[in-house]
C-alpha positions in Angstrom: 117.0 119.5 101.1 119.6 117.5 102.9 122.3 115.7 100.9 121.4 112.0 100.7 124.4 109.9 101.8 124.4 106.4 100.3 125.4 104.1 103.1 124.5 100.6 102.1 123.1 98.0 104.5 125.5 95.5 106.0 125.0 91.9 105.0 123.7 91.1 108.5 121.0 93.7 108.3 120.0 92.7 104.8 119.6 89.1 106.0 117.0 90.1 108.5 115.4 93.1 106.6 114.6 92.2 103.0 111.4 90.5 103.9 108.0 90.1 102.2 106.0 93.0 103.6 108.9 93.3 106.1 109.1 90.7 108.7 107.0 87.9 107.1 109.1 85.9 104.7 112.8 86.0 103.7 113.2 87.0 100.1 115.2 83.9 99.2 112.2 81.8 100.1 109.7 83.8 98.0 108.9 83.1 94.4 110.1 85.1 91.4 107.9 88.1 90.5 106.6 86.5 87.4 105.2 83.6 89.3 102.9 85.4 91.8 99.4 84.0 91.7 97.7 87.2 92.7 99.2 89.9 90.5 98.4 89.0 86.9 96.1 91.7 85.6 96.4 93.8 88.8 96.4 97.5 88.2 99.8 97.8 90.0 101.3 94.7 88.3 104.1 96.7 86.5 105.1 98.5 89.7 105.1 95.3 91.6 107.4 93.5 89.1 109.7 96.5 89.0 109.9 96.6 92.9 110.6 92.9 93.2 113.2 93.0 90.5 115.0 95.9 92.3 115.0 93.9 95.5 113.4 96.3 98.0 110.3 94.1 98.5 109.5 90.5 97.7 106.6 88.0 97.8 105.4 85.3 100.2 106.5 81.7 100.2 103.1 80.4 99.1 103.5 82.2 95.8 101.5 85.5 96.5 102.4 89.1 96.7 99.3 90.1 98.7 99.0 93.5 96.9 96.0 94.6 99.0 97.7 93.9 102.4 98.0 97.0 104.6 101.4 98.5 105.1 102.7 100.0 108.4 104.7 103.2 108.7 107.9 101.2 109.5 107.4 98.9 106.5 107.0 101.8 104.2 110.1 103.6 105.5 112.1 100.4 105.2 110.9 99.8 101.5 111.6 103.5 100.7 115.1 103.5 102.2 116.0 100.2 100.5 114.7 101.4 97.2 117.1 104.4 97.4 120.0 102.2 98.4 120.4 103.9 101.8 120.9 103.0 105.4 122.7 104.4 108.4 124.2 103.1 111.6 123.5 99.3 111.6 124.8 98.8 115.2 121.3 99.2 116.6 118.7 96.9 115.0 116.1 96.6 117.7 113.4 97.3 116.8 114.2 96.0 113.4 113.3 99.3 111.6 115.7 101.4 113.7 118.4 101.8 111.0 115.7 102.7 108.3 114.1 105.3 110.5 117.4 106.8 111.3 118.4 106.9 107.6 115.1 108.5 106.7 115.5 111.1 109.4 119.1 112.0 108.5 118.2 112.3 104.8 115.2 114.6 105.5 112.6 112.1 104.2 111.0 111.8 107.6 110.4 114.9 109.8 108.9 114.8 113.3 105.2 115.5 112.9 104.8 113.7 109.6 102.8 111.0 111.5 99.9 111.6 113.8 101.6 109.6 116.5 105.0 108.1 117.1 103.8 104.5 116.7 105.8 103.0 113.9 103.7 99.9 113.8 100.5 101.8 113.0 99.1 101.5 109.4 100.4 104.1 107.1 97.7 106.6 106.1 97.6 108.3 102.6 98.2 111.7 104.2 101.4 110.4 105.9 102.4 108.7 102.5 102.0 112.1 100.9 104.1 113.9 103.4 107.0 111.5 103.1 106.8 111.4 99.3 106.9 115.2 99.0 110.0 115.3 101.2 111.8 112.7 99.1 111.2 114.5 95.8 112.8 117.6 97.3 109.8 119.7 98.1 108.0 120.9 101.2 104.7 122.4 102.3 103.2 124.3 105.2 100.4 121.9 106.2 98.8 118.6 105.4 96.5 120.0 102.7 99.5 121.6 100.8 101.4 118.3 101.2 98.5 116.5 99.5 98.4 119.1 96.8 102.1 118.8 96.1 101.9 115.0 96.1 99.0 114.9 93.6 100.2 117.8 91.4 103.6 116.1 91.0 102.0 112.8 90.0 103.2 110.9 93.0 99.7 110.2 94.4 96.4 109.6 92.5 92.9 109.6 93.9 91.2 106.4 95.0 88.3 106.9 92.6 86.9 110.1 91.0 89.8 112.0 92.5 88.9 111.1 96.1 91.8 111.9 98.4 90.9 109.5 101.3 93.5 111.1 103.5 92.9 108.8 106.5 92.7 105.6 104.4 95.3 103.0 104.9 98.0 102.2 102.3 98.4 98.8 100.6 101.5 97.0 99.4 100.4 97.7 95.8 100.0 101.4 96.5 103.2 101.6 98.4 105.4 100.2 95.6 103.6 102.3 93.0 104.4 105.5 94.9 108.0 104.4 95.4 108.3 103.7 91.7 106.9 107.1 90.8 109.3 108.7 93.2 112.1 106.9 91.5 111.0 108.3 88.1 110.8 111.8 89.5 114.3 111.6 90.9 115.5 110.6 87.5 114.1 113.9 86.1 110.8 112.6 84.6 107.6 114.5 84.6 104.7 112.2 85.5 101.0 112.4 84.5 98.6 113.5 87.1 95.1 112.7 88.3 93.4 116.0 87.5 90.4 115.3 89.7 92.6 114.5 92.6 94.7 117.7 92.0 91.5 119.7 91.9 90.2 118.2 95.1 93.6 118.7 96.8 93.5 122.4 95.8 90.0 122.8 97.0 91.0 121.3 100.4 94.1 123.5 100.5 91.8 126.6 100.2 89.1 125.3 102.5 88.4 126.6 106.0 90.6 125.0 108.7 90.2 124.3 112.4 92.6 125.5 115.1 94.9 122.6 114.3 95.0 123.4 110.6 92.7 120.6 109.5 90.2 120.8 106.7 86.5 121.5 107.8 83.9 120.1 105.6 80.5 121.6 104.9 78.8 118.8 102.8 77.8 115.2 103.5 77.4 116.1 107.1 76.6 113.6 109.9 73.0 113.5 111.2 74.1 115.1 114.5 76.4 117.8 112.9 74.8 120.4 115.2 76.3 118.8 118.2 79.9 119.7 117.1 81.7 123.0 116.6 82.6 121.9 113.1 83.0 118.7 111.0 86.4 117.5 109.9 87.1 116.2 106.5 89.3 113.4 107.8 86.8 111.6 109.9 83.8 109.6 108.7 80.2 110.3 109.7 80.3 107.0 111.6 82.6 108.4 114.1 80.5 111.5 114.7 77.3 109.5 115.0 78.8 107.0 117.5 76.3 106.3 120.3 76.7 108.2 123.5 76.9 106.7 127.0 73.9 106.7 129.4 71.5 106.1 126.5 67.9 106.2 127.8 68.8 107.7 131.2 66.9 110.9 131.8 68.1 112.0 135.2 69.7 115.5 135.0 73.1 114.3 136.4 73.5 112.1 133.3 72.7 114.9 130.8 75.5 115.1 128.3 76.8 118.5 127.1 77.9 118.3 123.5 81.1 119.6 122.0 79.3 122.5 120.4 77.9 123.6 123.8 81.3 123.1 125.6 83.2 125.1 123.0 81.0 128.1 123.9 80.9 127.7 127.7 83.8 125.6 129.0 87.1 127.5 129.4 89.1 124.2 129.5 87.7 123.1 126.2 88.4 126.5 124.7 92.0 126.2 125.7 93.9 124.6 122.8 97.0 123.8 124.9 94.9 122.2 127.6 93.2 120.0 125.0 96.6 119.0 123.6 97.7 117.9 127.1 94.5 115.7 127.5 95.1 114.3 124.0 98.8 113.6 124.7 98.1 111.8 127.9 95.3 109.5 126.6 97.3 108.6 123.5 100.4 107.8 125.6 98.3 105.5 127.7 97.0 103.6 124.8 100.4 103.5 123.1 101.5 101.4 126.1 98.2 99.4 126.5 97.9 98.3 122.8 101.6 97.5 122.3 102.8 94.7 124.6 105.4 92.0 124.1 106.1 89.3 126.6 109.8 89.4 125.7 110.3 93.0 126.6 107.5 94.1 129.0 108.6 94.9 132.5 107.9 96.9 135.7 108.6 100.2 134.0 105.8 99.5 131.5 103.5 99.1 134.4 104.5 102.3 136.2 104.4 104.3 132.9 100.9 103.0 132.1 99.7 103.7 135.7 101.0 107.3 135.5 98.5 108.1 132.7 95.5 106.8 134.7 93.3 108.3 137.3 95.0 107.4 140.6 92.0 105.7 142.0 93.3 102.6 140.2 95.9 100.3 141.7 99.4 99.8 140.5 99.4 96.2 141.8 96.7 95.3 139.2 98.8 96.6 136.4 101.9 94.8 137.7 99.8 91.5 137.8 98.9 92.1 134.2 102.6 92.3 133.3 103.2 88.9 134.9 100.2 87.5 132.9 101.6 88.8 129.6 104.8 87.0 130.2 103.1 83.8 131.3 100.6 83.8 128.4 103.2 85.0 125.8 101.1 87.9 124.6 102.2 90.1 121.7 99.9 92.9 120.4 100.3 96.2 118.5 98.0 99.1 117.9 97.4 102.8 118.3 94.6 105.3 119.3 94.2 108.9 118.3 92.0 111.3 120.4 90.0 114.0 118.7 90.0 117.2 120.7 87.1 118.7 118.8 84.8 115.8 120.0 84.7 116.4 123.8 81.6 115.6 125.8 80.8 116.1 129.4 78.2 114.9 132.0 78.0 115.7 135.7 78.1 112.0 136.7 80.5 110.7 134.0 82.9 113.6 133.6 84.7 114.3 130.3 85.1 111.9 127.4 86.8 112.4 124.1 86.0 110.6 121.0 88.8 108.5 119.5 89.7 106.3 116.6 91.9 103.2 117.1 93.4 100.2 115.5 94.9 97.0 116.8 95.9 93.5 116.1 96.6 90.5 118.4 99.7 88.7 117.2 100.5 86.0 119.8 99.0 84.4 122.9 98.5 80.9 124.4 95.1 81.5 126.1 92.4 83.9 124.8 92.1 85.7 128.1 93.0 89.2 129.4 94.9 89.9 126.1 94.8 93.7 127.0 94.8 95.3 130.4 91.1 96.1 129.9 88.5 94.8 132.4 85.9 94.2 129.7 88.0 92.4 127.2 87.0 88.9 128.4 83.2 89.8 127.9 83.4 91.6 124.6 81.7 88.7 122.7 78.6 89.2 124.8 78.0 92.8 123.7 75.4 93.1 120.9 77.6 95.6 118.9 80.7 93.4 119.1 79.6 89.7 119.3 79.4 89.3 115.5 83.2 89.6 115.5 83.6 86.6 117.7 87.2 86.1 119.0 89.6 88.6 117.5 91.7 86.7 115.0 95.5 86.4 115.4 97.3 88.7 113.0 94.1 90.4 111.9 93.9 94.2 112.0 90.8 95.8 113.5 89.8 99.5 113.7 87.0 101.4 115.2 85.8 104.4 117.3 85.1 104.8 120.9 84.5 107.3 123.7 87.6 107.7 125.8 86.6 108.5 129.4 88.8 111.0 131.3 88.9 112.0 135.0 91.4 113.2 137.6 92.0 113.4 141.3 95.5 115.0 141.1 96.5 118.6 141.5 97.9 119.3 138.0 94.4 119.3 136.5 95.3 117.2 133.5 92.4 114.8 132.7 93.8 111.4 132.9 92.1 108.3 131.6 89.5 106.9 134.0 90.2 103.9 136.1 87.3 102.0 134.5 88.2 102.9 130.9 87.6 100.3 128.2 87.7 99.9 124.4 85.2 97.0 124.6 81.8 98.5 125.5 78.3 99.0 124.1 79.1 102.4 122.5 82.2 101.2 120.7 82.3 100.4 117.0 84.9 97.8 115.8 85.4 96.6 112.2 87.8 94.2 110.5 90.3 95.8 108.2 90.4 94.4 104.7 
């Protein structure tokens, strides 16, 4: 493992970085750890008190710590680096997490590929937490399942109940500081107790069958439509597999949908792992742009980049007009979408579509209109499956599953996102995050 240089943060960076939850409340304005109104008797109370006393995290001005609040990847990396007294080049501080990511990368704590995408604002998953933690304690592994085994067997990570690994679950502030405190104890030479059920489950997953991308295939608790897929992955819930298909109730042959199980046997494009990775990369790059806008930084390049990932039947002028609207309406959003290549469907009339999971939050706007460059956003409250959510609340994280439509009319053959693609439709599922 790389030597860990101890470069302490400058006073200027400390002034903007030691925040409650990173970016919410300056530490000086937050209450002392002992006065939090929501940590007494909490299972992580001791870790929270230790973390606050060490100064790498703090509470909120209203007197809370918010232990169950979800933590992003960047927030975790910042807490971790601060807890170890490290930072690197502080000459670049935009985005705010830049010096922390650089320090983590230089120290070997973060390695490219640790996260399922390069969106630093996305919620931190337990699998990602395990990978980083294993690096920090000086160990390594060959794939995600071994990383989870190393994290549990070294006492860094426990199960979420009866040893459940919940690898795609998000990470809370309480869980984050608990893991960082455990890492601190290990680095001091201590041997920690382990969750034996979690270790057993991690070992079972490590020895379980894998798909072409090295992910665990499950054979129990299968979705009702399991026969429609080549295999069922451990990391996705049945709700995602059982998502409603487009063209429900339409019986014309042109609308008949071929399932992933059928396509994996007959479609040479679907059988080509490299081709699937290209489709996945393009769709995820599109949504990385679409879900992350900021009126202070958005520009014409954002528009041309977004347009490059779409079927060229769409018009660049429409995307450029959206950029002007973002600036006028002072819109700020963040989010991410991950496409699943083992869930590809096809119909003659609709083309290919890949199932995806996504999360987003709307942080700022003046008028609740055209928040995203999505033609159906303004009508989402009319859909039976979405109207119970009402208006999406500012600052609230949402997550869900959708069918991502693909098509192309260019010569390279890569399936780009369709010109009429939308997250907000009848077949989409969206939930509030706790």
